N, C-alpha and C positions, 0 to 999 in steps of 0.2 A: 504494500500500499504506500503511495507517495506520502512523504512526511507531513505535507500540508493538509491532508484530508483528515487526519486524526482529530485535531482541535475542532474542526467543523462538526464532526460526528458527535463530539461530547455535548454540543449545544442541542442535539436532537433527542435528548433523553426522554422526552415526552412522547416521541413517536413509537408506534408498535415495533416490536423486534423484527417482524416480517418486513416492514418498510425499510428499516435500517439495513436489514440483510440485503434487500434489493439494491440499496445504494452502494453497498460494499461489493457484492459478488456479481452484480450485473446479470445474473442468470434469471432474475427470479420473478416471482409472481406478483403482478399487480393484483390488488384485492378485488377489483371490480369484476363483475360477471356480466355476460351478455346473454340476453334471452334470444333463442333461435329455434327454428324447427330443424328436423333431421337433414333436409336438403341444404339448408344454410350452413350447418355444421360441416357436412361432407364437402361442400364446395369451397369452404374457407381455405384460402392460401395465404400464409403469413410466416414470417421468420420470427415472430413473437408469440409467446404463449397466449392462447385465448381460452378463457374459462366460460363455458356455455352452461346456461340453465335451460333445459329443454322446455319449450312451450307446451308440448304434449304431455309432459310428465315433470312437474317442478321438483319432484323428489330425486331427480337425476341431474347431476352435474357432469359435464364432459370436459376434461383437460385435454386440449388440442395442442400437442407439444412438438415444437421443432427440434429435431435431434433425438435419435434413439438412445444415446448415452445419457442425455439429460433426463429423458423419460425414465430410464432405468434407475438412475440415482435417486429419483423421486419416489418410485413405486416398487422397485424390485424387492427390497427388503421386507416390506409389509406383505407383498404377495407370497414370498417364500414362507413367511410366518403363518399366513392364513391358509395356504393351499398345498404347500409341499413339505414343510418340515415334519420330520418324524423324530420325536425327542426321546432319546435313550435314557435321559435323566428322569423321565416320567412326568415332567412339568414343562409347560411352554417356555421358550427362551428365544430372545432376539439375538441373531448372529451379529458378532462384531464385524468390522470391515475386513479383517483378516480372514475370519471364518467364512464370510460371504464370498470373498474372492476364491478361497479354497474350494468351496462348494461349486462355484461356477466352473472352476478348472475340472472338477471331478465329473461334471456332466457335459464338458466341452462347450460351455457357453460363456458369454461375456455380459457386461452391463447392457450392451447394445442389443443383443439377440436372446437374452434370457426369456423375455416375453415381449410381444409386439403390442399388446394392449393389456389393460388392467381393470379390475372391478373390485371395489372394496366398500363395505358398509361403514357408516360412521361408528357403529358399535364395535366393529373390528379395529378401526383406527384407535379407539379408546383403549382397547385391550393392548394393542401394539405399543402405543406410547407409554402407557403405564408400565408395561413389561420392560421396555427400553430403559426407562428411568430406574426401575428396580435392578436391572442387569448392568446399569452404568455404561450403556453403549453410547459411543460417540457417533451421533447421526450426521449424515451429510447436510450441507447447507440447504439443499433442495428439500430434504425431509423436514427440516426445521421450518422452512417457509410454508410447506404444506400443513404442518401442525398449526402454525399461526393463522393460516387461512381458515381452518376449521374453527378456531377460537374466535376470530374476527367475525365470521358469519354466524356465530351463535349455534353452530352445529354440535359443538361440545364446549365444556367449560373446565377450568381448573379450580378445584375447590377442596380445601382442607388437605392439600398435598396430593390430590389425585385428579386425573382427567375423568370427566363424567359426560356421558352422551346426553345431549339435549334433544337431538332428533336422530335416534339410533337407526331408523329405517331409511334414512337418506343414503344414497349410494353415489360414490365418485367413480367415474369411468375415465380411462385414459387411452388416447389414440395418437398415432404419430402423424406428423405432416409428411407430405410427399418429399422424397429426397433421392438424389442420385447416389449410386454406390460410392462409398468412401473407403479409405484405407482400413478403417477400424469399425465401419458400420455398413450393414447391407442396404441395398436399395429398397425404397418404399414406392411401389407403383400405385396407380389409381385402383387397380384391381385389389392389391394387397390392402390399401387403406380402406376400401369398401368392405372387404371381408373382415378386417379387424373391427371396423365400426359396427357392422351388423352383429358380429359375434358379441361384442361388448354391450350393445343395446339390448340384446336378448337377456344378458345377465341383469341389466338394469330392470328389465320387465319382470324377470323372475323374482328379484328382490323386493319389488315395490307393488306387485300385483298378486295378491294372495290367491286369487282364483286361478290365475295362470300357473302359479307354482303348484297348486294342488292338481291341476290338470296334468302337468308334467310328471308329477310323482305317480299318479294313477296310470299314466301311459307306461312309465317305466315298470311298474309292478304288475300290470295286468295285460298290456298289449305286446310287450317284447317277450321273447322266449328266454329261457335260462341261458341258452347258447348266445343269443344276441347281447344279453346283459353282460355275460362273461367277456365277449369280444370288446364291448365298450370299456369295461374295466381294464382289460389288457392294454387297449389303446391309450387310455388315460395314464395308466401306470408307466407305460413306455415314454410318456411325456412328463414324467416326474410328479404327477398329481398324487396327493395322498388319498388313496381310495378307501381309507378307513373312515372318511367323512361321507356318509350316505347322501346328504343333501348336496354336497359339492359334486358328487358323481352325477346325480340327476340334473343339476344345473348345467354341467358341462355337456352332458349328453344332448340336451335340447339345443344348446348353442352350436355344437358341431353338426348335429344331424340336420338342422333346419336352416341355420343362418350363416354357415361357413362355406361359401361357394368356391373359394380358392383351392384348387386341387393340390397345391403345394402344402396346404395346411390339413386338409381332410378330404378323403375319397373312399370309394368302396375298397380299393386295394389296401389303403392304410388301415381300414377297419378290419379287413379280412373277409369281406363278403363280395358277392357279385354285384355288378351295377344294377341288375334287376332287383336283387334283394334290398339294396340300399334305397332304391326308388320306392319299393313297396313299403318300407318303414316310413319314409317321408310322406307317402300318400296316406297311410293309416293315421299319421299324426294330424295332417291337415283335415282329413275327413272327420276327425273327432271334434271339429269346430273349437279349437282352443280359444279361450276368452281373452283375446288380445287384439289390439289394432296394429300390432307390429307387422303382421304379415301383409298389410295393405299399404304400409308406408313406402 
């Protein structure tokens, strides 16, 4: 930091820590959100972070992030905590920076390609940040800015030494901006962005629409065969999801089955079925009239 910036920062003590962070690190999140529909979000092109609040579902925020590594430093650790971690200690734990890097190495991933999109409930963020404090984990600046966004928006609060959910059912999604291939980051094409966005939107719907979530659970339990359920669990396990979380499995099943059109991410071959069988499952899901407007957007 240039020496002349420090005195100026001291005069800003009344500003929120997230705003101060933005002044220092230049990465980071303006607290303002923009209301938009699905098409407005998808068609947005910017080299700055945009935080959308969906018109069709105000309980969903979409972080539209330029740069896969920036997106990863913001959301990867919490996604690992909520979706992938298996704790030999018997209790949940937030990985340190070193542990997270070692985990990425073990699965041959990086901050940029660990996950191309994210979905996390406010209630999960509360558990994550409380555990991070307990484990004395040094968070990335992007994670701190995200935490402060949740506080500024009143989605959670810090009271008597703990974070508490104020709106636990609100969900934050994250998607990447279009980008060319870089030395340390893969390309994000329009097809990939659309596939990630649709996939994450379906998670937002599952989290915020109880009727849709119940439909998906019933479809999983009553419409799919034992073999098909096993294939989905094998597929998810191969992508490092913790399949010991039944609701996570159902949520990912519906997102991949119906809303992930990119063959690089999901296909009949990747699931281990024929094209005909995959289409039969999709047809069965749609003919059940799922209670959602997502299929018409």
